[in-house]
C-alpha positions as CSV (number, residue, x, y, z in Angstrom):
1,M,0.0,0.0,0.0
2,E,1.6,3.2,-1.3
3,L,-0.8,5.9,-1.1
4,K,1.3,9.1,0.2
5,K,2.8,9.6,-3.3
6,H,-0.5,10.2,-4.6
7,N,-1.3,13.4,-2.2
8,N,-1.0,15.7,-5.3
9,Q,-3.7,13.8,-7.1
10,F,-6.0,14.0,-4.3
11,S,-5.6,17.6,-3.4
12,Q,-6.3,18.7,-7.2
13,R,-9.6,17.1,-6.7
14,I,-10.2,18.5,-3.3
15,N,-10.1,22.0,-4.7
16,L,-11.4,23.7,-1.8
17,L,-9.1,26.3,-0.2
18,D,-5.7,27.0,-1.8
19,Q,-3.1,25.0,-3.3
20,I,-1.0,24.7,-0.4
21,S,-3.8,24.1,2.1
22,D,-5.4,21.3,0.1
23,T,-2.1,19.8,-0.3
24,Q,-1.6,19.5,3.4
25,L,-5.3,18.3,4.0
26,A,-4.8,15.7,1.4
27,K,-1.5,14.6,2.9
28,E,-3.1,14.3,6.5
29,F,-6.1,12.6,5.2
30,I,-4.4,9.9,3.3
31,E,-1.9,9.4,6.5
32,M,-5.1,8.9,8.7
33,H,-6.6,6.5,6.3
34,E,-3.4,4.4,5.8
35,V,-3.5,3.8,9.5
36,K,-7.1,3.1,9.4
37,C,-6.6,0.6,6.3
38,T,-3.6,-1.1,7.9
39,E,-5.7,-2.1,11.1
40,C,-8.7,-2.9,9.0
41,Q,-6.8,-5.4,6.7
42,E,-5.1,-7.0,10.0
43,D,-8.6,-8.4,10.6
44,R,-9.5,-10.1,7.5
45,L,-13.0,-11.2,8.3
46,R,-13.8,-7.5,9.3
47,C,-12.2,-6.1,6.2
48,A,-14.2,-8.8,4.0
49,T,-17.7,-8.3,5.7
50,R,-17.6,-4.8,7.5
51,P,-14.8,-2.8,6.1
52,A,-13.7,0.3,8.4
53,C,-14.6,2.7,5.6
54,K,-18.4,2.2,4.6
55,D,-18.9,0.6,1.1
56,R,-15.2,0.8,0.8
57,N,-15.5,4.6,0.1
58,F,-12.0,5.3,0.6
59,L,-10.8,2.5,-1.9
60,N,-13.5,3.9,-4.3
61,T,-11.9,7.4,-4.0
62,M,-8.3,6.3,-4.4
63,I,-9.2,4.4,-7.8
64,E,-11.4,7.6,-8.8
65,I,-8.1,9.8,-8.5
66,G,-6.2,7.4,-10.5
67,V,-4.1,5.3,-8.0
68,E,-2.5,2.3,-9.6
69,P,-3.7,-1.1,-8.1
70,E,-0.2,-2.0,-6.9
71,D,-0.4,1.0,-4.5
72,L,-4.0,0.3,-3.2
73,P,-4.7,-1.7,0.2
74,N,-4.2,-5.2,-1.2
75,F,-6.6,-7.4,0.6
76,C,-9.5,-4.8,0.6
77,Y,-8.8,-4.5,-3.2
78,S,-9.1,-8.3,-3.7
79,Q,-12.2,-8.3,-1.7
80,N,-13.6,-5.4,-3.9
81,L,-12.8,-7.4,-6.8
82,E,-14.4,-10.7,-5.6
83,Q,-17.6,-8.9,-4.6
84,I,-18.1,-7.3,-8.0
85,R,-17.4,-10.6,-9.6
86,R,-20.0,-12.4,-7.5
87,Y,-22.5,-9.4,-8.1
88,V,-22.2,-9.3,-11.7
89,L,-21.6,-12.9,-12.8
90,E,-23.8,-14.8,-10.0
91,K,-26.2,-12.1,-8.9
92,K,-25.3,-12.6,-5.2
93,G,-24.4,-10.2,-2.6
94,R,-25.9,-6.6,-2.0
95,K,-26.4,-4.2,-4.8
96,M,-23.4,-2.3,-5.7
97,I,-23.6,1.2,-7.1
98,D,-21.0,3.8,-8.0
99,R,-18.1,1.4,-7.6
100,R,-15.0,2.2,-9.5
101,L,-12.4,-0.2,-11.0
102,P,-9.7,0.1,-13.7
103,I,-11.3,-1.5,-16.8
104,K,-8.3,-3.9,-17.2
105,D,-9.4,-5.5,-13.8
106,L,-12.9,-5.6,-14.3
107,L,-12.5,-7.5,-17.4
108,S,-9.9,-9.8,-15.8
109,T,-12.4,-10.2,-13.0
110,L,-15.1,-11.2,-15.2
111,G,-13.2,-13.4,-17.5
112,V,-13.3,-11.6,-20.5
113,S,-10.4,-10.3,-22.7
114,S,-11.4,-7.1,-24.2
115,I,-14.3,-4.6,-24.5
116,R,-15.5,-6.6,-27.6
117,H,-15.5,-9.8,-25.6
118,F,-17.2,-8.2,-22.8
119,S,-20.1,-6.9,-25.0
120,T,-20.3,-10.2,-27.1
121,K,-20.5,-12.5,-24.0
122,F,-23.1,-10.4,-22.1
123,K,-25.3,-9.5,-24.9
124,K,-26.0,-13.3,-25.3
125,E,-26.7,-13.5,-21.4
126,W,-28.4,-10.4,-20.3
127,S,-31.9,-9.3,-21.0
128,N,-32.5,-5.8,-22.5
129,F,-28.6,-5.5,-23.4
130,S,-28.0,-1.8,-24.8
131,Q,-25.0,0.0,-25.4
132,V,-24.0,3.4,-26.8
133,Q,-20.6,5.1,-27.4
134,E,-19.5,8.7,-27.8
135,N,-15.9,9.4,-27.9
136,N,-14.1,8.0,-24.9
137,V,-17.3,7.1,-23.0
138,L,-19.2,3.8,-23.6
139,L,-22.5,3.0,-21.6
140,V,-23.6,-0.4,-21.3
141,A,-27.0,-1.7,-19.7
142,G,-28.3,-5.3,-19.2
143,D,-30.3,-7.2,-16.8
144,T,-30.3,-4.6,-13.9
145,L,-26.7,-3.7,-14.4
146,L,-25.3,-0.4,-15.8
147,F,-21.6,0.4,-16.7
148,R,-19.9,3.6,-17.6
149,F,-16.6,3.0,-19.4
150,D,-14.3,6.0,-19.3
151,F,-11.4,4.8,-21.8
152,H,-9.6,8.4,-21.4
153,R,-8.8,7.6,-17.8
154,G,-9.0,3.6,-18.0
155,I,-11.8,3.6,-15.3
156,V,-15.2,1.7,-15.2
157,T,-18.0,2.5,-13.0
158,V,-20.5,-0.2,-12.0
159,N,-24.0,1.1,-11.4
160,P,-23.2,5.0,-11.8
161,T,-26.2,6.5,-10.2
162,K,-24.4,9.6,-9.0
163,D,-22.6,10.3,-12.1
164,R,-23.2,14.1,-12.7
165,I,-24.5,15.2,-16.2
166,H,-22.9,18.5,-16.9
167,S,-22.7,18.3,-20.7
168,Y,-25.1,18.0,-23.5
169,D,-23.0,15.0,-24.8
170,V,-23.4,13.0,-21.7
171,F,-26.9,13.8,-21.3
172,K,-27.6,12.6,-24.7
173,L,-25.7,9.4,-24.3
174,Y,-27.6,8.4,-21.3
175,C,-30.9,9.5,-23.1
176,K,-30.0,7.0,-25.9
177,L,-29.0,4.2,-23.8
178,F,-32.1,4.3,-21.6
179,S,-34.4,4.9,-24.7
180,T,-33.3,1.5,-26.0
181,Y,-33.0,-0.2,-22.7
182,Y,-36.7,0.9,-21.7
183,E,-37.7,0.4,-25.3
184,V,-39.3,3.9,-25.6
185,E,-38.9,6.1,-28.6
186,S,-37.2,9.6,-27.8
187,N,-35.3,12.3,-29.3
188,I,-32.9,15.0,-27.8
189,R,-32.4,18.6,-28.6
190,D,-30.0,21.3,-27.3
191,L,-31.7,24.5,-27.6
192,T,-28.8,26.3,-26.2
193,S,-25.6,25.1,-24.5
194,N,-27.3,24.8,-21.1
195,W,-30.8,24.0,-22.2
196,W,-31.9,20.8,-23.5
197,I,-35.2,19.0,-24.4
198,L,-35.8,15.3,-24.2
199,S,-39.0,14.3,-25.9
200,I,-40.6,11.0,-25.5
201,L,-43.3,9.5,-27.7
202,L,-45.9,7.0,-26.3
203,K,-49.1,5.7,-27.5
204,D,-52.1,4.8,-25.1
205,V,-50.7,6.9,-22.1
206,D,-52.3,6.6,-18.7
207,T,-53.0,10.4,-18.3
208,A,-53.5,10.1,-14.6
209,N,-50.1,8.3,-14.0
210,L,-48.7,11.0,-16.3
211,R,-50.0,14.0,-14.1
212,A,-48.6,12.0,-11.1
213,L,-45.3,12.0,-12.5
214,Q,-45.3,15.8,-13.2
215,K,-45.9,16.3,-9.7
216,S,-43.5,13.6,-8.2
217,E,-40.5,14.2,-6.3
218,L,-38.5,13.1,-9.4
219,A,-39.9,16.1,-11.4
220,G,-37.8,18.4,-9.2
221,A,-34.6,17.3,-10.8
222,F,-35.8,18.7,-14.2
223,E,-36.9,22.2,-15.2
224,A,-40.2,21.1,-16.4
225,I,-42.1,18.1,-17.5
226,Y,-45.1,18.4,-19.9
227,Y,-47.0,16.7,-22.6
228,K,-49.2,17.4,-25.6
229,E,-51.2,15.2,-28.0
230,I,-49.8,14.4,-31.5
231,D,-52.5,12.5,-33.6
232,D,-52.8,9.3,-31.7
233,K,-49.6,9.7,-29.4
234,A,-48.5,11.7,-26.5
235,Q,-45.3,13.5,-26.6
236,I,-43.8,14.2,-23.1
237,D,-41.2,16.8,-23.3
238,V,-38.7,17.1,-20.5
239,E,-36.7,20.4,-20.0
240,V,-33.2,20.5,-18.4
241,I,-31.5,23.9,-17.6
242,R,-28.0,23.5,-16.4
243,N,-26.4,26.5,-14.3
244,D,-24.3,26.9,-11.3
245,S,-27.6,27.3,-9.0
246,S,-29.5,24.3,-10.2
247,T,-29.4,21.1,-8.6
248,P,-27.1,18.6,-10.2
249,L,-28.9,16.3,-12.5
250,E,-27.4,12.7,-12.2
251,A,-27.7,9.4,-14.1
252,E,-30.2,8.1,-11.6
253,H,-32.8,10.8,-12.3
254,L,-32.6,9.9,-16.1
255,Q,-32.8,6.3,-15.5
256,E,-35.9,6.6,-13.1
257,L,-37.5,9.0,-15.6
258,F,-37.3,6.5,-18.5
259,L,-38.3,3.6,-16.2
260,K,-41.4,5.5,-15.0
261,V,-42.3,6.7,-18.5
262,S,-42.1,3.1,-19.9
263,K,-44.7,2.3,-17.3
264,L,-47.1,4.8,-18.5
265,K,-48.3,2.8,-21.4
266,K,-51.7,1.4,-21.0
């Protein structure tokens, strides 16, 4: 476990005070967690079942900032890999969300040799298999699983519920994926750089449930949700406006929206 040499990577992500202060905070934080990790891994049963950092969040953080696997807490990381393997391949264990891994380690853990092999294998095994790619980002969904591959950083996120959607390209990518996965017809437009419209077309809509969706807590994640009749279809328009004061739009908001809309069909 060699974490101290990654102080600067962590301080750059903190970005709270100033460079000197953030560097010192990062150094102290990592030093404290190195002690915590050492003690946790000495009790292997505890580390395997009830790690000292909830949901292995410290390990997740270190992977997120780019710490190489050889510098991570070894036993903790091995347990993380095994839990993800069992969850993905055997559908065992608690649901995992927002778990990061180096792409090469995920592929190795799942017994596949490449992204193409990953797609080919699980397209045959998972229901509603869907995938979309834009530049260096690949999204894959199937069964109840979702993966976000970031090829630029070499990191994959398993079930990225809290992935914040700051750009139209990422918004469009998630919409395309969920449109295919939930089998609903949709299109996406960017009216301005921070004002986007998602339009979904449905036949035989339950209007009472649609009105309930408009008043739901989920609707608060979007600027507006409204609909109009077009021939024998209902067009549901979802507005998104991104600015510094708005609540961050996350992947789970879009996924829940598509799930609920898919259930509006009579």
